[in-house]
C-alpha positions, 0 to 999 in steps of 0.5 A, a space after each residue: 500500500 502506498 504512503 498517504 498523500 502529503 498534507 498539502 495534497 489533502 487539506 482538512 476542512 476547517 469544520 472538521 477541525 472545529 468539530 474535533 476541537 470539541 471531542 475528547 481523546 478517549 472518544 477518538 480512541 474508541 471510534 478508531 478502535 471500532 474502525 480497527 485502529 488500535 495503535 494511535 495513542 502516542 505513548 509516554 507523552 504528557 502535557 507540560 502545562 496546566 489547564 492548557 487548551 485542547 490541541 487539534 491540527 494537522 501534523 508537521 513532522 521532524 525526524 531525529 536519529 541518534 547523534 554522533 560526535 562528528 555530526 553534532 558539535 555545538 557549532 551545528 546550530 550555526 548552520 542556516 539549514 539545521 533541520 530543527 531550526 528550519 522546522 520551527 520556521 517552516 511548520 505551517 500555521 495551525 499545524 502541530 509539530 510532531 518530533 520523533 526522538 525514538 522515545 529517548 527523553 534523555 536529551 531535549 528535542 527543543 526548548 522554550 525559545 524555539 517553541 515560543 517562536 513556533 507559537 508566534 508563527 501560529 503553531 497549534 501545538 507540539 508533540 515530542 516523545 523526547 524531552 523538552 528543556 526550559 520546560 517551565 517556560 514551554 509549559 507556560 505557553 498558550 500553545 499546548 506542548 506534550 512531551 515525555 518529560 523535562 530534560 536539560 541536555 541540548 538535543 545535540 547530545 543525543 538527537 541528530 535532526 535529519 528531515 521534516 514533513 516525512 512519515 515518522 514514529 512518535 511514541 510508537 505511533 506512525 504519524 504521516 504529514 497531514 494526519 490530525 493530531 488531537 491532545 487533551 489531559 488524557 494524552 495525544 491521539 493521531 487520527 489518520 487523515 482519511 478518517 478525520 471527516 468521518 470521526 468528526 461526524 461520529 464523535 458528536 453523537 457519541 459524546 451526546 449519548 455519553 452525557 446522557 449515560 452519565 446523567 443516568 448513572 448519577 440518578 442511580 441507573 445500573 450500568 448493565 443494559 445502559 452502556 452499551 445500550 443493550 436494553 431497548 428502553 435505554 435508547 427510548 429514554 435517550 430519545 426522550 432526553 434529547 427532545 427535552 433538550 431542544 
């Protein structure tokens, strides 16, 4: 099977992004599982900031390989075409920068200065399965930042940036440019681009039903037959509940 098309060839509708902005990663995980996708949750990353907004946007990727002494001296940052720096200045507005660090958080993948620049340029967020230095500053940004942990060493000690806008693996999950990245307090889900529209359409009704179910649980209804709604009366009550909300 051929790789998915580049992000520029499959733009996502603003309506889809707006719908996904209202959807939890838990709902997305369930919907993807129903479609047979079991490995879309980025392992080992957490939000660096407190009470940060939900993160939604197409993926723009940066790939690191292991660093080596001859390729990653401190002078490497002076190179105008250094991929890490170029990625910060290239990531399109509204996109999420996804960094593949091979799940090695013993060094940073970026720091608060670069991420502040990305925020100023309109980035929608950052996901790294490596570390982030100056983590307090990065976590204080308005732009959501998800990473494995704080890590003081510069990326050059462990990570060699090689290319961007290519398929990567982040937290054990395949991420293709243009896939939709959704993050909240539960973590980060990667939605394959070709499924984004369908998931956005299905998620609203699913979360509405779960709102009804929670209300039923709070009033003492047993979970069996309610969730999932194997008792036909559950759906009858759900329809009545929806009508009462109009």
